[in-house]
N, C-alpha and C positions, 0 to 999 in steps of 0.2 A: 198645614197650609202656611205658606210664607207670608209674613206681614207685608203690607204695601210698602212701608219704609225700607225694609230690607230688599225687596224686589227692585225698588228705585236705586238703591245703593249698588246692588249687583250690576244693574244695567249701566250705571255711570262708570264704575271702575272697569267693566268689560269694554265699554266704548273707548276709554282712555288707555286701556291695557296697562294700567298701573294703579298701585295702592300706595299713597304717601302717608306721612305722619298725621296730616289733617283728616284723612279718611279714617284712620284708626280712631282718632278722637271722636269723630262723628259716630262711628260704630259703637264705641263704648258709652258715650254720653247721651246720644239721642236715639239710637236704634235698639240697642240691646240692654240698656239700663232699665231695670225693673221688669224685664221680660222673662217669663218662664221658658227656658230653652227646651227644645225638642230635638230628637234625632234628625229630623228634617232640616232644622236650622243648622245643626252641626254639619250635616252632609253638604249643605250649600257653602258654608264657610271653608270647609276642607277642599271643596271643588274649586273655590276661588284661588286657593294656594296653587293649584295645578294649572288653572286657566289663565291667570294674570301673570305675564312674563316679568314684570318689574314690581316688586313689593319692598317696602322699607322694612328694616329689621324689627321695628315695633309691631308690624302685623304678625310676623312669625311668633314673637314672644307672646303677644296677646292671644293668638290662636292656640298655642300650646297650653297656656294657663287656662283658657276658657274650656277647651275640650277635656283636659285633665280634671278640672273641677266638676264639669258636668258628668263625665263617665264614672268618676270615683265617688264623688260626694253628693251629687244632686239626683242621681238616677238610682233607684232601688235595685238590688240591695246595696245599701250604703257601704262604701269601703271595699266592695267585692266586685271583681270583674268575672261574672259567671259565664257560662258557655254562650248564652244568647248575646250578651254584650260583647264578648270577645269576637264572635263571628261577625257581628255588625261592624265593630271597629276595624277588623282586618279587611272586610269588604270595602269600607269607606276609605280607609287609608291607602289601600293598595290598588285602587281602580286604575285602569289604563296600563301604563308600562311599569308599574311598580311604584312604591312610595317615593314621594319627594323627600328631601332632607328634613323638612319640617314635619311631615307625616311620620317619618321614622323617629324623630325626636318625641312626638306626641306619644307614640306607642311605648317608647322606652320610659318616658316620665310617668305614664299611667301604670306600667308594670312596677316601677319603683315606688309609687305612692300608694297603690292599693294594698290593703291588708291581705287580700287573697286574689290571685290572678289565674284565670284559666290558662292551661298550657298552650292553647291556640294563639293567644296574644303574646305569651312569653316567647314562643318560637318565632313569631313574626318580629317582635321587638329586638331579639338578639340574633336575627338572621345574618348571614355573611354579608348582606348588603348594608348593614349598619355602618355608619361613618366611624372614623377613628375616635372621635370625641365620645360617641356613645359607648364604644367598647372600653375606652379608658375610664369613663364614669362607672361602668359596670365592674371593672376591675377594682376601682377604689371602693365601691360598695362592698364587694366581697372581702377585701382586706380589712375594712372597718368592722365587719361583723365577727 
């Protein structure tokens, strides 16, 4: 169930059709601070990325960090993206006409951070739709290992 404060936040940014730096601060400081995240909350935030046409860069950076931390470190098994998590992430990140650039970045960063990652998410993260920066980062990772 979505908390009342998050629901109001979603309504406000959807009405304005924009997320600015102050919105990100409110989200971090007042709404999601000391809250146990759930898949439902992550789904809502990822949906905002798709639904709100104008978002500041801070929202993308915050969303990537938040989802990576939740999926890899807060959600059991820790450090592992198992089949269940991978399927949930791919469904959440690819809904509609495919992943947004931020959703693609989330998938890549999760694959990079996890100690083990199911092949479903790996295939999604490294799909041909990945942006050049994601591919370049993957190449740097491979060269460094």
